[in-house]
NUKE-61523 format. One record per residue (C-alpha): residue in one letter; x, y, z. Coordinates in pm, 1 decimal. Layout:
BEGIN
<resn a&x X&y Y&z Z> .
...
This chain:
BEGIN
<resn m&x 9.5&y 25.1&z -3.8> .
<resn c&x 136.0&y 310.2&z -83.6> .
<resn i&x -12.5&y 670.0&z -21.8> .
<resn r&x 192.8&y 940.8&z -200.5> .
<resn d&x 155.4&y 1330.5&z -103.9> .
<resn r&x 150.4&y 1478.3&z -481.0> .
<resn n&x 262.0&y 1780.1&z -376.3> .
<resn k&x 585.3&y 1677.1&z -197.0> .
<resn e&x 782.5&y 1362.4&z -321.5> .
<resn g&x 982.6&y 1336.6&z 17.2> .
<resn q&x 699.9&y 1311.5&z 221.8> .
<resn s&x 560.0&y 1031.5&z 9.9> .
<resn v&x 874.2&y 789.5&z 62.4> .
<resn g&x 879.4&y 885.9&z 412.5> .
<resn i&x 517.7&y 758.2&z 423.0> .
<resn d&x 624.5&y 422.1&z 265.7> .
<resn i&x 850.0&y 365.2&z 530.1> .
<resn l&x 667.3&y 441.4&z 825.0> .
<resn i&x 385.4&y 199.1&z 655.1> .
<resn s&x 707.0&y -42.8&z 599.4> .
<resn e&x 763.7&y -22.5&z 952.9> .
<resn r&x 422.1&y -60.7&z 1060.3> .
<resn d&x 401.5&y -389.2&z 863.2> .
<resn s&x 733.1&y -525.6&z 1007.2> .
<resn l&x 628.9&y -414.9&z 1356.5> .
<resn q&x 281.8&y -593.6&z 1337.9> .
<resn r&x 502.2&y -921.1&z 1179.9> .
<resn s&x 727.9&y -879.2&z 1513.9> .
<resn n&x 400.9&y -843.6&z 1749.9> .
<resn a&x 242.8&y -1134.6&z 1559.2> .
<resn q&x 569.1&y -1349.2&z 1615.5> .
<resn a&x 642.0&y -1224.5&z 1968.5> .
<resn a&x 285.7&y -1346.1&z 2063.9> .
<resn e&x 342.6&y -1710.5&z 1882.0> .
<resn s&x 671.2&y -1723.1&z 2095.7> .
<resn i&x 454.7&y -1639.8&z 2445.3> .
<resn s&x 177.6&y -1894.4&z 2269.7> .
<resn k&x 438.4&y -2182.3&z 2291.3> .
<resn g&x 617.5&y -2060.8&z 2601.6> .
<resn h&x 266.7&y -2097.1&z 2778.5> .
<resn e&x 207.7&y -2449.7&z 2634.9> .
<resn i&x 525.5&y -2542.8&z 2672.8> .
<resn l&x 519.9&y -2406.9&z 3061.3> .
<resn g&x 172.0&y -2598.7&z 3105.5> .
<resn s&x 350.4&y -2906.8&z 2980.4> .
<resn l&x 618.1&y -2855.9&z 3165.8> .
<resn k&x 412.6&y -2803.2&z 3484.9> .
<resn a&x 231.8&y -3157.7&z 3373.8> .
<resn q&x 593.1&y -3345.5&z 3370.9> .
<resn k&x 628.6&y -3221.1&z 3684.4> .
<resn d&x 334.7&y -3324.3&z 3851.9> .
<resn a&x 365.2&y -3707.8&z 3686.4> .
<resn l&x 734.5&y -3695.8&z 3745.0> .
<resn n&x 622.2&y -3653.4&z 4164.3> .
<resn r&x 365.5&y -3889.6&z 4127.1> .
<resn i&x 619.2&y -4139.2&z 4018.0> .
<resn k&x 881.2&y -4041.5&z 4291.0> .
<resn r&x 600.8&y -4120.0&z 4550.0> .
<resn r&x 522.8&y -4413.3&z 4384.5> .
<resn v&x 889.2&y -4537.0&z 4383.5> .
<resn k&x 933.4&y -4418.7&z 4732.6> .
<resn n&x 666.6&y -4623.3&z 4829.0> .
<resn i&x 782.5&y -4936.6&z 4654.1> .
<resn l&x 1135.9&y -4889.8&z 4793.2> .
<resn d&x 964.8&y -4856.8&z 5139.1> .
<resn e&x 780.4&y -5155.9&z 5090.2> .
<resn l&x 1121.2&y -5331.1&z 4952.8> .
<resn g&x 1303.5&y -5217.6&z 5282.1> .
<resn l&x 1035.1&y -5343.5&z 5507.2> .
<resn s&x 1001.4&y -5683.4&z 5269.5> .
<resn n&x 1417.3&y -5724.5&z 5288.4> .
<resn t&x 1419.4&y -5698.9&z 5698.4> .
<resn l&x 1121.4&y -5917.4&z 5724.8> .
<resn t&x 1298.0&y -6173.4&z 5445.7> .
<resn t&x 1652.9&y -6113.3&z 5717.5> .
<resn l&x 1403.6&y -6216.0&z 5955.9> .
<resn i&x 1249.4&y -6535.0&z 5830.6> .
<resn s&x 1585.4&y -6651.6&z 5728.3> .
<resn k&x 1729.5&y -6596.8&z 6078.4> .
<resn r&x 1436.7&y -6763.3&z 6221.2> .
<resn s&x 1455.6&y -7043.3&z 5987.9> .
<resn r&x 1840.2&y -7105.5&z 6073.1> .
<resn h&x 1703.1&y -7108.0&z 6411.6> .
<resn d&x 1464.4&y -7356.4&z 6365.0> .
<resn t&x 1663.0&y -7577.7&z 6178.3> .
<resn i&x 1991.0&y -7528.9&z 6441.5> .
<resn l&x 1701.4&y -7622.5&z 6728.2> .
<resn l&x 1593.4&y -7890.9&z 6502.2> .
<resn l&x 1906.3&y -8084.4&z 6494.0> .
<resn i&x 1967.9&y -8025.8&z 6845.8> .
<resn l&x 1635.1&y -8215.8&z 6931.9> .
<resn f&x 1693.0&y -8516.2&z 6687.2> .
<resn i&x 2008.4&y -8506.9&z 6835.8> .
<resn s&x 1903.0&y -8510.8&z 7207.8> .
<resn t&x 1581.7&y -8775.5&z 7077.9> .
<resn v&x 1853.9&y -9015.8&z 6945.6> .
<resn v&x 2074.7&y -9027.2&z 7221.8> .
<resn l&x 1766.1&y -9043.0&z 7465.0> .
<resn i&x 1678.2&y -9348.4&z 7282.1> .
<resn f&x 2044.8&y -9496.9&z 7302.2> .
<resn l&x 2036.2&y -9473.7&z 7680.1> .
<resn l&x 1695.7&y -9584.0&z 7732.5> .
<resn y&x 1813.5&y -9891.5&z 7554.0> .
<resn y&x 2167.5&y -9901.7&z 7724.9> .
<resn f&x 1987.5&y -9898.8&z 8069.8> .
<resn v&x 1680.6&y -10061.4&z 8034.7> .
<resn s&x 1756.2&y -10377.6&z 7846.1> .
<resn p&x 1924.8&y -10524.3&z 8091.5> .
<resn w&x 1654.4&y -10444.0&z 8300.9> .
<resn l&x 1460.0&y -10610.6&z 8084.1> .
<resn k&x 1644.1&y -10879.3&z 7997.3> .
<resn s&x 1637.7&y -10963.1&z 8394.9> .
<resn k&x 1298.4&y -10962.0&z 8409.1> .
<resn v&x 1243.6&y -11156.2&z 8145.1> .
<resn r&x 1353.9&y -11479.3&z 8091.0> .
<resn i&x 1363.0&y -11682.8&z 7781.0> .
<resn r&x 1306.5&y -12036.8&z 7811.1> .
């Protein structure tokens, strides 16, 4: 768009420059508005990602807490199992010794009471 003043040629060039500057400023303003809009979209996306990461962080922390509890519980069960095995072996050996002692001491007494003919 070219508006020219017919009386003064110098003014027509000035008006063309001003119109060109105005168009350039409008394009720059549109690009700045588009950049701001994209910035808002990115900021919203980052907030959503932050929320998602916080939820994931909480879940992982809960899982690690449960795993810590599970590890502690597993360790306790393992120790108890070892203790139970040791106790079972002691009881087994005690039973065998008791049976042997009973046989050793009671067998002669039984032989004396029961005479084989």
